[in-house]
N, C-alpha and C positions, 0 to 999 in steps of 0.2 A: 504494500500500500504506500502511495506517495505521500510524503509529509508536506502539508501546506503551511504557509506562514500567514498569520493574521496580522496585517499591517496595523490594525488598531491596537494590537497587544504590544507593539513596540513603544518604548518611551519616546516622547516628543523629541525630535532632533536626532534620533538614532537611525543612521543610514538613510534618512529621507531628504537630507539637504535643508531641513528647516530647523529653526531654533525654538526654544520654549516661548518666545514672544510672537511666533507666527510668521516670522520672516524667513526668506530663503537665505542662502549664504551671504549674499551681498546687500540684504536689507530692502530688496525691491518691493515686496508686498506692503511693508509698512509705509514706504514713501508713496506708493500708488494710492493707498487709502488716505494718507495724510493730504496728498495733493487734491484728491476728490473732495475731502471735507473742507479744506481751506478754500477751494474754488466755490464750493457751495455757500460758505460764509460770505465770500466776496459778493456773490450774486445776491444773497439776502440783504447785505448792507446796501448794495446799489439800489435795490428795490425800495428798501425802507427810507433811504435818504431821498430818492425820487418821489416817493409818495408824500413825504413831508412838504415838498415844494412843488407838487404836481402842477398847479396853474402856471408856474413860471418855466416849466420844462417842455411845453408843447406849443408854443406860440411863435409869432414873428420875432419877438425879442425873448431869447431863452437864456435862463441861468440855471441849468441843470447841475446843481452842486455835485451830484454823484459822478459827474464826468471826471472829477479829480482822481477817481479810481483808475482811470486810463493810464496814469503814471506808473502803476504797478508793473506794467510790462517792461519798463526800463530796468527794473531790478531782476525780473525773471520772466521769460517769455511764456511760461506755463500759466500765468495769470490770465491769458487771453480767454481761456475757457470760462472762467468765472465772470469776467467782464461781459463777454458776449451773451452768456446766459442771463445776466442781470439786465442788460439792455433789451433782450428779447422779451423777457417776462414783464419788465416795466412797460414796454410799449404794448404788450398784449393786455395787461391789466388796466392801464391808466390812460392810454392814448385815445383821444377823440377820433383819430384817423387810423385805426388799427392796421388795416391792410397796407396803407402807404408807409406807416412807421415800421411795420415789420419788414418791409422791403428796403426802403431808403435809410431808415434809422439804423437798423442792424447792419445793412450793407456799408454804410459810412463808417461805423465803428470798426467793422471787420477790416476794411481796406486800410483805414488809418493805423490800426494796431499792427497789421502785417507790414506796412511801410516802416513803422517805427522799429519793429523787430529786426527787419533787414538792415536798417541804418545802424542799429545798436551793435551789429557785428563789427562795424568799423569805428565805433566811437567808444572809448574806454571810460571817460569821465561821466559820472551819473548826472551832474548838472547840465552838461552839454546834451546828453540824451533827453533830459526833461525839456530842455528848450526846443530841441528838434521835435519831440512828441507834441508839444504845445503848438508849434507852427504847423505840423502836419494836420492835427485835428482842426485848427483854425481854418486852414486852406480848404480841407475837404468838406467844410460846412456848405459848400456849393451844392452838395447832394441834398441837404436838408432844405436849402433855398429852392431847389428844383421841385422837391416834394411839395412844399407849401405853395409854390406857383401852380403846379398841376392840380393839387387838391382844392385849394382855396382861392386861386387866382391872384395871390400876392405878387407884386412886382419882383422879378428874379434878382436883379442886381441890388436893390435896396434890402431885400430879405437876406441875401448873402452877406451883405455888410452887417446887418443887425445880428444875425445868428452867429456870424464869425466873431463879432465883438464880444458877445456873451460867452462864447466858448473860450475865447482868448482870456477873458477876465477869470473865469472859473479855473482854467488850466494853469494860469500864471499864479493865482492865489494858491492853487493846489500844490505847486512845486515845493515851497518851503514846508507846507503842512506834511506832505508825504515824506519828504526828506527827514523831518524831525521824528515822525513816527518810525521810519526805518531805523534810525539810530537806536531806538529802544527795542524793536522786535525783529529786525533783520529780515526783511521781505525775501531776500534772495535765498534764504535757507528754509523757508516755510513750505515750499512745494517741491 
């Protein structure tokens, strides 16, 4: 009769490549779960901050304070998932123009974040990355201006100017805020 080994009878970590804390030899499982949890928290914070200022986040003049979370990608590109999820759910839950905002709003955030991530490969200093991120987000507000032009008939150039100005202010104010928070909790190591 052939002897079978019950894998459940083995002590945790014995010849299975896992340790007692549930990670494999290089800690991958723990970091994957941690990354998912942290991105979920980022999405929830984005939604909560957006909800608090909802009337000012969806008009011709926008001050969506939660946009300062966009600076997280300058510390670690993995934050893109939490930010995009936060933008998507915020637009789904609170936008008066859901269909437009789900396409243009999420699209603008995704494009700007990806451009920033690519630029960050060539820029080592965090402050320079944040300035570039601010400028990229400010410039790409033309997509939001186009959305408001198509959906509500707002004049494109004036709307681009007003939405870009609001985005610039939020992102510029967000730079020292996110930098100061990073000094305490080290964003680059959280995901």
